[in-house]
Each structure stands twice: as structure tokens, then as C-alpha cells.
N, C-alpha and C positions, 0 to 999 in steps of 0.2 A: 916865082914858084909859090904855088899856093901852099900855105901852112895848114897842117891837120888841126882841127879844133880840140881843145883839151876838155875831157869829160869831167863834170863836177864830182867832187868826193862827198862822202857822207858827211864829213865835217862841214863842208861848204853848205850843204843843204840845211844843216842845223842853224848855221849862222844866218841863213837867208830867212829863217822863220817859216819855212814852208810846211811845218808840222813835226811832231815827235816821231821817232822811229817806233815800230810796233813792239819791239822787245822792251823798250822803256815803258810803254804803256802797261804791259803785262806786269812788270815789276811793281809799278805804282799801284795797280789794282790789287795785287797780292798783299802788298803792305797794308792797304786800307782794310782788306778782308781780315787780315791777322789782327789788326788793331780792334776791329769790330768784335771779333770773338773774345779777345782779351778783355774788352770792356764788359761783354756779356758775362763771362765767367767771374770777373771782379765784382760786378754788381750782384751776381747770385751768391757768391761765397763771402763777400765782404759786407754786403748790405743786408741781404735777406737772412744770413746767418745770425745777425744781431736782432732779428725779429723774434716773436714768441717762441718759435721752435728752438732757436739757439738758447734763449733764456731758460726754456724748460729743461734743456739738456744740462745746463749748468746747475739748475735748481735740484735736479735729481742726483747731482754729484758725479755725473758721467763726464770725464775729461775727454775733450776731442783730441784724438791722436792724428797728428798731421802726416801720417804715413801715406804713401802714394798708392792710389788705386788706379789701375790702368783701364780706361774705358775706350775700346776701339771705336773710331768713327766709321760711319758708313763708307762704303766704296773704297776701303783700304786706306783712308786718310790717316795721317800721322796721329799717334796716341797723345792724349792730353792728360796731364797729371792733375788730379783733384783730391781734395781732402774730405773724408767721411768719418763720422763717429763710429767707434767699434760697437758691436752688439752688446746690449746690457747683460750683466751676469744673471744667472738663474735666480739669485736671491733678491734681485732688484727689479722693480717694474721698469719696462722700457720707457724711454722718454716719450711724453705725449706729443701727438702731432700738433701742428699749429692750429690754433682755434680760428675758425672762420669769424669774420667780423659779425658780431651779433646785432640784430636790429635793436633799437632802443628798448622796446618792451621786453624782449628776450633777455637783454643785458640786465634790466632791472629785476626780472624774475630770478635770474641766476644769483644776483647780489643778495636778494632777500633769502634765498635758499641757503647760501653760505652763512649768512648771519644766523639763521634759525639753527643750523647745524652747530655753530659755535655755542649758542645759548643752551641747546640740549646737552652738549658736552659739559658745560659748566654747571648745569643744574642737575645732572645725572646723580642719583642717590649713590652712596658708597656701596661697594660690592659686599656681597654676603660675607665675605671673608674679612670684613673690617675687624680691626684688632680691639679687643676689650681686655682690660687688665686682669680679669678673672678667668680668661679662657684656659689658661694653663691648669687652673684648679679643676675646671670641668673635664679636661682631657684625661686627668688621672683616672677617672672612672672607666675609661676605655681600656686601660691596662688590666687585662683579666688576670695576669700573673701577680698583680699587687693586691694583697688582701685588704689594704687600706685605701685603695683607689676610690676617690670620691668621698672618703670618710675622714680625711685629715682635719684636725682641729689645731688652730694656733691660739696660744694663750698669752695674753699680754702680761708682761712682767711689771705689774703695778708697784709703785712705791708702797712699803709696808703700812703706811698710815691708812690705806684703803682696806686692809684685811688683817694681817698678822698683829699689828699693834692693838687692834680692838680685842683680840683674844688675850693679849698680855694684860689688858685692863678689864678682864671678863667680869669682875665684880660690879662694873659700871654699866653693863649691858641692859640691866633691868632695874627699875626703881624698887621693886619689891622682892625680886628673886635673885639669889646669887647664882649666876649662870656658869660659874667656874666648873662646878661638878658635871654640868651637862656638856662641857667641852672635852671631857675625857674620852678616850677611845675614838679619836678622830671625829668627835661631835655626836657619838651615839649615846654618851652618858654612862652612868654606872651600870654594871651587869645586874640583872635581876635574878634572884634566887627562884627555885622552883619547888618550894616546900609544899605547896598545895597541889602540885601536879598539873597546874593549868598550862604551863609553858613547856617548851622543849628544854632539854638539859643545856643546850648551847644556843647562842645567837639572839638572846633576849636582853634588852637594855632599857633603862629608865630614860627614854629619849624625850627631850622637850619638843613640843609641837611646833616651835618656831626656830628650830635649829637647822633648817634645810640649807641655809647659806654655807655653813662649814661642812656639812655632810656632802653636799654636791661638789664643793670645791675640792675636798679630799678624794672623792671618787674621780674627779677630772685628772688629778695627779697620776692616777693609775690607768687612765684611758690608753688603750693600746695603739692608737693612731695619732698621737701628738706629733707635731712637727714644729721645727724652728724656722721653716721656710714658709712664710705667710702666702707666697704666690701660689702654693698648691693647696691651701686650706679651703675646705668646704664651708667653714664658718670660723668665727673668731670669738673666743670666750674672754669675758671681762670678769676677773675674780674679785669683784667688789662686794663686800658683805653689806649690801644695801639694807637688809632687814636689821642687822645688828646696829648699823649706823643710825637708822631712824629710831630704833628702840631706845637708845641711850639719851635721846634728845627730845622725846615727845612731851615730857612733863617738866615744866619749869624753865624752858629755854625759849628764847625769841626765835623768830623765823630766820634771821640771819645765821644763827648757829645751826638750825635744823637743815638749812640748805647748803651750808658751807662745803661739806665733802662732795655733794652731788655736783656743785658748780665746778669745784676743782677737778673732779673726775672727767667731766665732758671737755674741759679745757685741755687736760692732759691727753685725752684720746684724740681730739681734733688736730693736735700737733704731730700725730704719728702718721707715717706713710700708709699704714694699713687702713686708716680711716678713709683716705682719699679714694680707695678702690671703689667703694660703693656708698660713700657718705655715711658709713656706719650701718647700713642696712644688712650687712652680713655679721654684725656683732650681736651678742646676747649676754645677759647676766641673770643672776638668780637672787631672789629676795624671799626669805621665809616668813613674810608677813602678808596680810591681805592688801590688795591694791589700793584701798582707800587711805592707807597710811602714807601713800606717795602722790596723792592727787589733791593738793591744796590749791584752790583756784585763786584765792585772793592774797593780798599782802597784809591782811589783818592779823595782829598778834594772837587774837582769840581763835583764829581758824586752825583747823586740825592738820597735822602732818607736815610733810615736806612737799616740794613741787617737782620732785625728780621726774615723774612720768609726764609732766607737762613741759619740760625743757625741750626746745626744738631739736637738739641733738638726740636726746633720749627717745623722742618720738620715732626716730629712724631705727633705733635698736629694738630688739625683742627682750622683754623682761618676763622671766618665769616666776610666778607668784603662787601662793597656795590658794588664793582666790582672785580671779580676774574680773574686769569690768565688762558687762555685756555690751556696752556702747563705745568701747575703745579698742583699737586694733593693735596696740603695741604691747599688750600683756597677754600671757597665756597661763592657764591654770595647770599646776602639777600637784600631785597628792601631798597631803600632810604626811609627815613621817609617823610610822607606827612604832611599836616596841620590838618588832621582829626584824633582824638584820642578818640573814643567813650568810655563811661564808662559802658554801658550796651547794650545788644543785640537789644533792641527796637530802640536805636539811629541808629544802622546800618540798620535795616529794614526800618525805615522811610526814611533814605537817599537813599537807593536802589530804593524804590518806587518812590521817587521824580525824580531820574535820568531816570527812565523808562518813565515817563510822560512828560518829557521836549520836547518842540519843538526845532528842530535843523536846523536852516535856512542855515547854511554853510555846504557844502560838505566836505571841509577839511580846516585845519588851521595850522599855524606854528608860534611858538614863539621862537626867537633866533636871533643870530647875525652871520654874515659871518665870515669866517676864511681866510682872504686874505693871511696870511703868510703860510698857509698849502695848497700846490698844490693838495693834494689828497682829500681835503674836498669838499663835494658836496653842502654845505650850500648855496653858492652863486647861484647855479642853482635852488635850491628849492625856494629861495626867488624870483628869476626871474619868475619861473612858477606860484608862488602864486600871484605875482603882476599882471601878465597878465591874470589871471583867474577871472571871475565874481563870482565864487562860492567858493573862498578861502578867509579866514580871516588871515591877517598877523599882527603880533605883533613884531615890530623890536626892538631889544635890544641894539643897538649901537648908539642911538641918544640922547646924553645928559642925562638928568634925566629920565632914562628908566622906564617904568611901568612893565617891565618884572619881577622885584623883588617885585611887589605888589601882594600878594596872591589873593585878590579879583578880580583884573583885569585878571590875568592868568586863574583862575578858571571859570570866567564868559565866557571867550572865548572858553574854552574847553567844557563847558556845551552847547554851541550853535553850536557845530560841530559834524558831524557824524564820521569823521576821523581826526586824529591828527598826523602830520608828526614828526617822532622821529629819525633824523639822529644821527650819532655819535656826541658826544660833544667834549671836549678836549681829552677825552679818549673814550672808546667804549660806555659807558653808560651815562645817565643823569637822574636827578631826575624828569624832566618833564614827562617822560614816565609814572611814577606812579601817578603824579598829573592828567594826562589826563585820565588814567584808573579810578581813583577815580571819575572823572566827567562823566563816562560812555561813553567816546570817544574812538573809536577803534584805537589803535596805528598802524602806518605804519612804519615799520623798513626797513633799507637799508643795514644792516650788521648783520649777525647772532650773532656777539659778543655783540650787544646792548641789547639782552634779551635772545635769544633762548639757548645759551650755558652758560648763567649766572645764571638765576633764575629757575633752573630745579626743585627745591623743591616747588616753589610757583606758577609756571605757567605750563599749560599743555604742554607736549612734542609735541603734535600735534598743532603747532603754528597757523595753518590755522583756528582753531576754534575761535580764539580771535584777530587775527591780519592779516595784509597784509604785504607781503614781496616783495619789489622791489629791485633787486640787484643794488648796487652803480654804477657798470659799465654801466648799462642801462641809468642812469642819466648823467654820464660823457659823454657818446657818443651821448647824446641827442636823443636816440632812443625810449625813453619812455615818454609819456605824463601822468603825475600823474592824471590829471583830467579825461582823457579818461579811464585810468586803473581803477579808482575808480567808474566811472559811469557804467562800464561794469559789476559790481557785482550786481546781482539780489536783489531787495529790500527785499525779504524774507530772503535771506542769510545775508544781512546787519542786519536785525532785530535779527536773531539768533546770529550773532557775538556780537552785542551790549548786548544781554542778557547774553552771556558768560562773557563778560567783567564785567558787573554789578555783576554777581554772584561771580566773583573773588575778589571783593572789600575787603571782610574780610581778605583774605589771604595776601593782600599787604599793609595793614595798621597796625599800632602799637596801641593797645588799651591803655587807660590811665593806667600808672603803679600803680596808687593808687586804682585801682579796677580790676575786671576781667570779661570778657564776660562769659556768662553761657553756651550757646550751640554752639557758633561760635568759630572757631579757627582763631586767627589773625597771623600776620607774625612771632611773637615770638613763638607762639604755634607750628606753622608749622616747624620752624627752630629747636626747641627742639626735636620734634618728629623725624625729619630727622637725627639729630645727634645721638639720642638714637638708632635708627634703624641701623645706620652705625656702631656704636660700637658693638651692639649686634650681627650683622652679622659677624663682624670680629672675635668676641670671639667664636662664634659657628664654624666658619671656622677653627680657630686654633685648637679647640678640635677635629674636624673631620679630621684634616690634609689636608684641602682643601683650604688653604690660597692661594690667587692669586699670582703666582710667575712669570708670563709672562707679567706683567703689563708694558705698555710702557708709561712713564709719559708724553712725548711730545704729546701724543694723549689723554690727559686727557679729553678734550672737547668731544671726541667721546664716552668715557665711560659714561659720564653723560647723554647721550642721549639714552643709551641702555634700553630696557624694562626689567622688572623683570625676572630673570632667564637667561638672555643673558650674555655671557661672551666674545664672540669673536667679534672683530671689523674688519672692512674692509674699502674699499674705500667709500667715502662719497661725496655727491654733494657739500658740503661746503669746501672741501679740498683746493680749490684755495684761500679761505679767510684766512686760517690758515696754509698755506704751509711753510711759513718762519717765525719762532718765532721771529727772530730779527726785523721783521717789526713792531711788536707790543709787546715789552716787554721782549723778550728773552735776549736782551742786554740793560741794564739799562742806557747805555750812548747813546742809540738810540732814536727812536721816542717815545717810551713809557715814558721815563724820560722827554722828552720835553712836552709830553701830560700832565704829572703830573704838571710840572711847569706852563704850560698854564692854567691848572685848577685853580691853586693858583692865577694867574694873573686875571683870570675872577672873582674869589672871591674878589680880591682887588678892582675891578671896580664895584662890586656889581651886576654883571650880573648873570642871571639864567643859 
């Protein structure tokens, strides 16, 4: 019997190696495909994500959220889970895309640009809003509800050795004069009687011409805008009685003694925080002497005065003196004190009305003494012309017990004259110029240094409005007749000039320190306003980067004559008067020192 053959099973085929079944091949291919896509996705998200794009995302602070985003495959394939960064917040820039690989030149250019950007960032100037320690003081002026905005003054509390102690030893303030009686009434001196009817019934005092230190200091105590907060101060006042200090040591003392208080003062100031705000450029002080008493150039014992105004620190400060230097920028002229110190506006108005109504029989007058020891002085010629004129009143001051230091005699003569001759004194200026203006008498000057370049805060820059100018050389050469020159001025012009002088009276007098004028500005008010304006302008220029850098100090007198907004100086008709500083003060061993000494000698004789 034939047996039926047994069919081979699938298992048998496998064992025989005749090839894999079809289903096994499909599984194998599917596995390879899956592994391929896994590698693709791993390479993309594990390797490429670490390239610049991933770094940029981390640099922007965007954290990659591994939340699953389902991306359907084509043809209904199963979905694959991938990880994407969330969108950037609106306040943040989106992460930058991966940078393409730059060619070498492009990469070099980008690197240079990045470096240049960093350099510009480092070298960029400070913003306009850069902080300055005095900005708060400037901003006070913007507060329109504050009547003191932009006007505050801070006063240093100096040790009493710099001021009050000097007054306690007032008998030592002058070699020849007991100054104690002049310190009465807050520095105004003793009251003057009005027996001759020359003065008003009130407000007149026997004031010493060198007492501005204490008068100004006492006025400052009553200033309405004082502050104890120096950060809002428009200026800083230093109540050092510099004039009294130098006066007590000019004769018979060595230079160490003469300079001691000044050196102590600047050391004290420089240790104060207020000094560091502007290096002292917002500080000011007052001295009731002429500038040459504070400008000793050498260390020779025979040289004159102290060196206060040549100290480096003092050069930054402003010093108010009764006569300033045309060639230096750290001093400013303020009026000599007169005999009139009103307590209220009405006193001034009554006096002005009286000066307008006076009869003036004399065309011109002169009160003074000749200077035979000074070959450049024109006083001798003025006296000669006055003596020979029937319309001139002369008050000679060198004949024994002179009446020139009698306030009533001097004022009575000025009140009776249309013009008053005011040549140089021992120095450029003299108190008599302000006494004559107080009397409504038109001053006649012979040198621009006597008023025009001195008191630019208090007097009009257009000097022809209130005065007559006759050059000294015209008098020396005898080419000018004063009488003829004054007679040639039309009466209407004379009237206008006299009215201008009378209107200037408030600005050239110092009101009673124990009170304050209501609507009028006196010499103190004008000076304070000018100092505040000076410091304020300097501060604004510093902030704007426009501080004057081409300033020529030897031409200081020219700058003081510039109108507002002008900055450039040039030739001036008065150049011959100031062409050589050594002629008047550039050299303290020269004529200016001699002038200062002569001024003291005149004080010794009691001459005006």
C-alpha cells in the first residue's frame, strides 16, 4: 500500500532555509522605518536644538516647555509627539532665528560693527539730565508760588574771630580813628542833627566811608530769603569783615600777621560741604576798602596790604569792594556809603522831591585838595579853573581845620550846584561822587575808572545819561575849559540828566539795616540781585556746557560793559586808560600801592 506523502509545514520551511515568510519581512521593515524616524526626530530636537536657535532661546530667557504638540502625519499616519517653545510674551522680543553661517568677510564685518556699538555706548556723553549738586537750587525759581524761589541766600556761621570779635575791639580797627562810634546803629554811626536844614529830620548818620562790611552784614541778617538749607541757596554769603581785618594790620605789622585771618578763612571754608558744590564759585563776601588793600603780589615786608584776593580759593569767590580792579575778575565795585540811610520808601520820595525843587546857583563845584606829590594828578588844574570862574564853588580841603569832613558843609555845597567835579582821589574812586549824586548834582568824571567800569551794577552803562566825561589829558594839556564845556550843554539836557541822577538815588544808598524799603531797591538789594544773577548764569552755563572758556582776565573791565547776550570784546575807546595794568594796580609795588597808602594818609589827616 502506497503511503500518502506528508506536506511540509511552515516551520519545516524555515528550518530548511528556503527564505523568510512575507509577514516577517514586513515587521522587520516597519521596525527599521520606525528606528529611522526616531533617529531623525532625535537628531532634530536633541542636536539641532543645541545649535544657535536653542541658545538664542535660552539667552532671551524663554524656557522651553516640553508640552506635547500633535502634528498629524500625511495620509492618516499616527501622530508624533514633539516639543516646541511657547510663543514669546508681548513684552519680550521673540527668539531670533538661527543665524546662517556667515562668510568670513561678513563675519568680520559683523564683529567690527558689534565692537563699534560697544565703543559708542561706552563713550556716549551723559544725558542732559545729569545730576549737578546745585540743580535743586535752580529749580526753586520754577516754583511761582514761592516768593523766594531762586533768591535764597545761605550764610556761613563763621567763628566770631572773623567778624564780631573785631567789633568788640573796635578801637583797634584804625591807627588814627576810633571806629567804635561808627559801629553804633548797626554800622551807620551817630545820628546827624539838622540844625542847618541841610538834611531830612530822620535817616541821616555820620557814617564812615569804610564801614560797608558791618552795614552790609547787618542788612544780610534782615534779608527776607535767608535759608539754613544750602542745597536751595542761589548764593552763599561769607560774613568776613575783610576790610576791618586788613585795616587793623596795615601799619606796623608783618605780612604773616596781615595774611593770617585770610588764610584761616579759606581753610575753614574749604572744609565745609557747601564749598565742594562749586569750589567756592557761588560764595561772596564784602570788604569796605579799595581792592588794592588786598592785592599784595610779593612776600616783601615793605609791600602793601594783604594777599587775600590772590589766594587760589579767594579767586573763585566774588568780593564786593568800594573800588575794584579793571584787570581782575574776582572783585566787583559797590557804592561807598553816604550819610543817608532811610528806613522807609516815603523818606526817599520826600528827599528826591526836595532835590528836584532846589535852586542851584552854581554851575559847578569842587571839594578836595591838590596832590602835589602826584605829577599825573589833575586836581591842581581843577582848583585853578574853579578859582578863576565866577560860576564855580570851591571847598578847599588842605587848609588847617578843613570843613571837607563836615557832612552838612559838603552836602550844602553839592545841593547848590548843577555839576560836581569828581576827579580821581588817591585811587580811582572817591566817596564824594556818591555824596554829590545824593544831592542831585550831576557828576563830572575825568577817568572811566572813577565810576564807569566800577559800579556797573548800580549805574547805567550809558554814562551820558547821568554824567559828563572830560578826559584827563584834555585838562593836563589845558585844551579844555570846564566852564565852557558845561555851559555848552542845553538846559533841557541838563534837566534830564539831573532827573536821571535823582532817580538813581535809591540804588546808591544803603537803607537802615534795622528796617527794609518796601518797593525801592537800595545798593544792598541791587548787589544781591547781581550776585544771584551771576551765580545762576554760571550754573546754567555749566549744565549747558557753555561756560566761557576764552575769557581774558586782563580785559575784565571790557566784559563788565557788554550788554546782555554779548560775549565778544574788541577795541574800546577807553583802551588808552587801561592799556598798562602796572600803571594802576597790576603791580602792588607800583602806583596802586602808593595810592592805597596815600588814601590812608588822607584818612589820617581827616580829609575827604
